[in-house]
N, C-alpha and C positions, 0 to 999 in steps of 0.2 A: 604566326604573328602573336598568337596567344602565349606561345611557349617563350618567345622572345621576351614579352612583356613580363611573365612570371620570373624569368631569369634575372632581368634588370630589378624586379622586385625583391628578389632574394639577395642579390649582390648589395642593394642599398640596405636592406635589413642587417645583413651581416657586417657591413661598414659602420652603421649606426651603433650596432651592438658593441663591436670593438671599441669604438669612440666612447661609448658609456663607461666601460670598464676602465679605459685609458684615463679618463678624467677623474675616476675614483683614486687612481695611483697618485695623480697629480694632487688631488685634494687631500689625500692622506699625508703626503710628504710635507704640504704646505701647512696644514692645520696644527700639527704638534710634533716635536721632536722626541716625546716621550712614548713609551710602549704600553699597550693595553695588557690585560693579564695573560691571555693566551700567547700574545706576541712576545712577551717578556719570558714566558716558560720556553719558547722556542729559541730564544737568544741564550737562555740558560743551557738547555739542553744540547744544542748543536755545537757547543764547545768541543764535544768529544764524538768521535765515530764509533758507536757501540751496537750491539746487535738487537739491543732493547733498552727502553728507559723507564717508563711508568706503565700504567695499565693499559695505555693506548699503544697500538702498533707503531713502529719507528719510521715508516716510509716518509710521512711529512717531514720529520726532523731531518732525515737524510737528504731530501731534495733542498730543504732550506739551507742546510749546511753547505750544499754545493752552490746555490745562489749567492751566499755569503762569500764564498771563494771567488766567485766571478764578479760580483759588484760591490763587495765590501760589506761588513756588518753594518746595517742600518735600516731605517723605515722603508727606503725604497725597495730593497731586496725582499722584506717581509711582504709589503704591499703587492709587489710584482707577482709573488707566488700566489698569494690569496686570489687576486683578480685574473690571474691566468686560468686558475682552476674553475672559478666561477664562469668565465667566459667559454670555457670548453663544455661546461655543463649545459648552458643555455644553447650552445651550438649542437651539441650532442642530442638534447630533447628535441630540437628543431629537425635534425636529420632523421632521428627516430620516428617523428610524427610524419614527415613526408614520406618515408619508406612505408609506414603503416597505412597512411590515409591517402596517399597519393594526391594531396592538395596543399599546393604551396601556401595560400592564405591561411589555412587551419594550422599548418605547421608553424607559421610565424605566431599565430595566437596561442598555440600550445606553449611555445618557447617563452613568449612574453607573460604567460600566466605566472611564471614563477616569481615576477616582481610582486604579485598580489598575495604570495605566501609568505608572510612576516618572518618566519624562521629562515627562509632562503634569501629573500630579497633584502632583509634588513639585518637580521642577526648574524648571517654569514659575513657580511660586510663589517658589522660592528667588531666582532671579536670571535671567530670560530677557526679551527684549524682542521683537525682530523675529520670532523664531520663533513667539511667541504670536500675533502678528498674522498670520502666514503659515497657521497652523492654522485660525484663524478664516476667513480667505479661503477655503481650500480646503473646509472644511465648507460654508460658504455657497454656493460654486460648485456643490457636488454637490446641495446643497438646491434651488438655483434650477434646475437641469438637471431634477431630478425634477418640479418645477412645471410646466416647459416641456413635458415629456412628456404632461402632462395637458391644458395649455391653452397654445397657441402663438400668443400675441397680441403686439402691438407693446409693451406695458408690460413683460411678462416678459423680452423679448429686451433692453429698455433696462436693466432691473435687472441682467440678466447681464453686459452690457458694463461697467457700473459695478462689480460684484463682481470682474471679471478685472483691471480696472484698479487696484482696490485691492490684489489679489493681486500684480500687477506690481510695485507700490510698497512690498510687504511684505518679500520675501525671494525669492532667486533659485530655490530648490527648489520654490516654488509653481508655476513654469512647467512643471516636470516633471509634477506633478499634473495641471494643466489639459490639457496635451498628451496625456497618457495617457488622460484622461477623455474627450476627443474622439475618439480613436483607438477607444477601447471602444465609445462611441456608435455609430460608423461599422459596427461589426460586427452591429448590429441594424437592422431595416428601419425601426422606429420611430424610432431615433436618427438614421439617414440622412435621414428627412423633417425632423427637427428641425434638422439641420446645414444643410440645403438649402434651408430656408425663406428667402424674400426678406428677412425681418427680420434674419436672421443677419449680413449685411454690415454693418448698422447697429450691432449689438452689438460687432463686431470693430473697427469704426471708433472707436466709443467707448472700447473697451478700449486702443486705441493713442493716441487723441487725448488722453484725460485725463492720462495720464503722459508727454506728448510732452515736457515741459520736462526731466524727469529723463532719458528716453532720449537726448536730445540731450546732456545733461550727460555721459552715459556715453561718448559717442564722443569727447568733448573731453578726458576724464579717465580713459583706459583703465588707466593705471599704478594708480590708486586702485581701480578696480573689480576688477582682477586682483590685487590686492596680498595677497590671502589664499589664493592657490592652493597655497601651502606646507603648508596644513593637511592636504591630501589625502596627503601623503607619497608623492608619485609616484615611481616607480622604474622603470627600463628593464628590469630583470631580477626575476624571480620575481613580477611582478605577477599573472600569470594564475592563480595559486592563493592569494596572500596576499590579494588584494582581495576575491574571492568568500568565502574563509573569514572574513574580517572582516565582511563583510555578513552572513553566515549567524549568526555569534556575536552581532553586535551587535542583529540582528533578534530572536533567541532572548531576549536580554537585555532588550530593549525591551519585550517582551510578557510579561515575568515581573515581578510575580506574576499577571497577568491570566489567562494560560492555565492556571494551577493552580487558581484559583478557578472558572473556566469548567468545567474538566475534572472538578472535585469536585461541582459542582452539577448540570452537564448532561453526564454521561459519554459519552452517545450523540451529542451534538451534533458532534463533529469527524468522526464516521464517516457521519453522514447526508448524503445527496445531495439536492439539490432536485428535485422532480418534473418530468418532461418538459413538462407543460403550465403550469409555473409562470409567474405575472406577470412583467413586465418589470423592475421594480425590484430585486427580489431576485437575478435572474439577471444584471443589470448589475453590482450591487455584487460579486457573486462573481467575475466576469470582470475587473471593474476591479482587484480585488486581486491577481489573477494577473498582469495586465499590468504593474502597477506593480513588482512584484517583478522581472518580466523586464527591464523598463526600468531598474531600478536595477542589475541585474546587467551589463547592456549599457553603462552609464555608467561603471561601475567598470572594466570591461574596456577600453573604449575610452579612457578617461582615464589608464589604467596607475595607478589609484588603490590603494594598499596598506593604507590605513586609513580606516576609516568611523566617525564619531562618531554615537552613537545619536540625539543631538538633531537630526541631519539627517533622521531618518525621520519627525520628528512630523507634517509636514504631507501625509505619504503613508499611514502605518500606523495614523492614528487611526480608520480605517474598519473595522478588524479586528473590534471589537464589532458594527458594522452587519452584517457579513458572516456572523459566527457566528450572531446572533440571526435572520438571515434564513432560517436552516435550521429555525428553530422557530416561524416566525410563524404557521402554520396552527394551532398549539396554545397554549391558554392555560397559562402555567407555574403549577404548583401553588402553593397560598397558602403552603405550607412553604417551598418553594425560593424563593419571591418574598421572603418575609419572612426568610429566612436571607441571601439576597443583599443585602437592606436592612441587616440587622444587620452584616454584613461591611463594607459601604460606610460606615457610620457609624463603625465602628471604624477604618477606613483614614482617614477624615476627621479623627478625634480624633487618630490616630497623625501626621498631618501637622502638626496644630496643635502636638502636644507636641515633634516633632522641631524645628519651626520655632523654638519657644521655648527648648528646652534648648540648641540649638547655641550659643546667645548666653548665657543665664544661667548655664548649667552648663559653659562653657568651661573655667573654672580646674580643674575636676576631670579633664577630658580633656586638658588642656595644649595644646589646638588652639584658638586664637583665629580666628574669621572676621572679615571685613571691618566687620560690624556691630559688633564689639567695639572698633573704633577710637574713641578718646576726642576726636572732633573739636570737641565743645562745649568742652572745656578748652583745646585747642589755639586755638581762636578767641578765647578770653578772654586767652591769653598774647600772641597776635599784637596785640590791642588794647592790652595793656599794654606792649608795645614800642614803640607808637605808630602802628601801622598802622590807618588809618580806612577809606580808600577809594583805590584806585589800580589798578595791574595786578597779577595774580596769575601767577607762572610756576612751573611744575614739569616734571620729566621723566617724570611718571607720571601717566596719565588719572585714575586712581582718586583720587590726592591733588587734582589740579586741580579735579575735579567736586565733591569735598567742600568744598574751600576756597571755590569759587564760592557753594555753598550757604550757608556761613558769611558771605559778603560778596557778597551778590547784585548789589550796584551796581558791583563790581569785575570787569572781565573776567579770564577765566582763559585762559591759553595754555599749549600744549604743543609743544616744539620737534619738528620733524619729522612732525608731524600734518598730513598733506598737505593736508586740506580748509582749512587756515588761509590757503593762498595765495589763497583766493577772498574773503576778508573784505574789507569796505569799509574804504577808507583811514583812516577815523577809528578803526578797530580794529587797524590793521596797522603802525602807526608809534609814535612816541614818544606818551605819554598827552597829553590835554587838560591845560589849566592847573589844573583841579581834581583831577587824578589824577597828581600829581607823585611819587608813590611806587612803587617795584616791590618786591613781595615775592617772593623767590626760596625755594622749599621743596623740599627732598629728603630722602631717607631717611638719617639720620646713621648707621644701622648698616653701610651700605655704605661711607662715607667722609665725614670731616668737610671734605674738600677740594671745592670746587664741581666737579661733574661738567663734563667737556669739553664735551658737547653743550650744557649751559646757558650756558657761558662763550662758546662760538662764537655762540649765538643772541642773547646780550645785546650782542655787538658788532656783528653783522650787522643785527639788527632794531632796536635801540635806540641803537646808537653808544656803548654803555657798555664802556669798557676799564679804568677806574679802578674795581677791585672789591675790597671788604673782603676780607680773607684769614680773618678770625676770624668765623665764623657764631655766632649764638645757637643753643643746643641746647634744644629743648622736649622735656621727658620727663614722660610721664603714663602711669599704669596703665591698661591696657585695662579697658573696662567689665566688670564683674563679675569682674575678676581679683584675684589675692592680692598677688603681687609682680611680676608680668611687666609691663614696660613698653615703650611705643613712644617711640622717639627720633627727632625730626625736627630737620634743621638748617635755619635760616632767616636769610637776608640780607635786611636792608631797605636798599634802595639809593635815595637821593634822586636825582631827574633834574633837570638844568638846565631852565629856563623856556624855551620856543622864543622865536626872534626874533619881533619885530612882524609882519613879513612872513614867515609860514611857508612854507617850501618844499613842495612836494608830497611827500607821506610815500612812503617806499620800502615796497613790499609785503614781507611776511614770506616768506622763502624756505622752500620745501618741500622735502623729499627726493623723489627720484624725478623 
């Protein structure tokens, strides 16, 4: 009877969880036709199938391109991918907790705890791409390792190899999680048997073979791969205390309000130690968290990092709820505590819905307009009124370029200095084809009505355009849900001469670096 009730409880939880993310898709499609920054970047990058794009691995873009092919280029396909990945993350955390703790209720609480981690519950919904995939890959790796501890057969090792390959193609900080997980396994006799199994070599071969194209691309494009190292704010002096201090503060903030909720409902949980004769999974989880923090500290010190962003912690510290509830897995949470946690999780979910909506529809009251308030539908209508139908879109802003491509999906969008463009096929790297004889150049008019030097140089080098109009058209529209606040964009429509009958080989678009 108890087993049947637990199954019904689990089924109800999974249905509600699926409904939660389905409603997020509906809300995202309904609230704005415009794209946020990371969404616009995916719209821009997914125009082409390439082995690599930016400093981030390419798998997210590959999958996004596939969904665009299936459902069309739009907000729905973008939100579908994001929310599918998040649903799978919550699901796998639940499955991991159930396998490690053998407690259905605690598994539900561990999964719902992710709602109380702002970087996962809120920021991942707001505008994140590669990090979302990396968290899923890390959670899936941990889940598969627990499965291997129970049954070390060929099939499970093949699955592990595929998951690691997905992680490699998701985001760089996944590799830190995977490395620390294997080191932690090596500290247990059962873990060493798993690592030394003859099938492990096959798993590692798959993990390197499947992303081999991207790994080779990395060696040929090191300037792109390491172009974001400035985000770490490395310093030669004072790094020894600034870095660790930033790590501690960001870890504390990353886990707020989760630790407040857990402290409120399970006040003894933080003080409780695991029994000496405990099963392996709870001990593995606890040691893994300790080793992850040590590894983070070592990376910060070795790299002389002085600034840590909390989103970098997502693929590492998502296990905190698992570790916490591992201390409680031998006792069933009381009905009152379980119910109160569920109520708080529901309130958190409603709060996320509300915040997601109000940041757009109530922006006029705060005076702070987000990117979803940009009136791109009206801008697209103005561009058509000016005579642009199909051609090449050019902007110095990735966000603008991605949104413009959404408005004109048949028109390639380019950004000067975006290093991946040097890889584009020749048909996309020179003057447009005869049916694309227009070039629309768009930039922020608030900065200057004069064509930015970067765009001017790009027009000359990539398109051989030197006769450039001096008076741009200014498109002015109110932000969505605004009273008087407007967005001003400057536009130049440049007709290009038709190519000669025997067209010469097209010059590649130069990239920076």
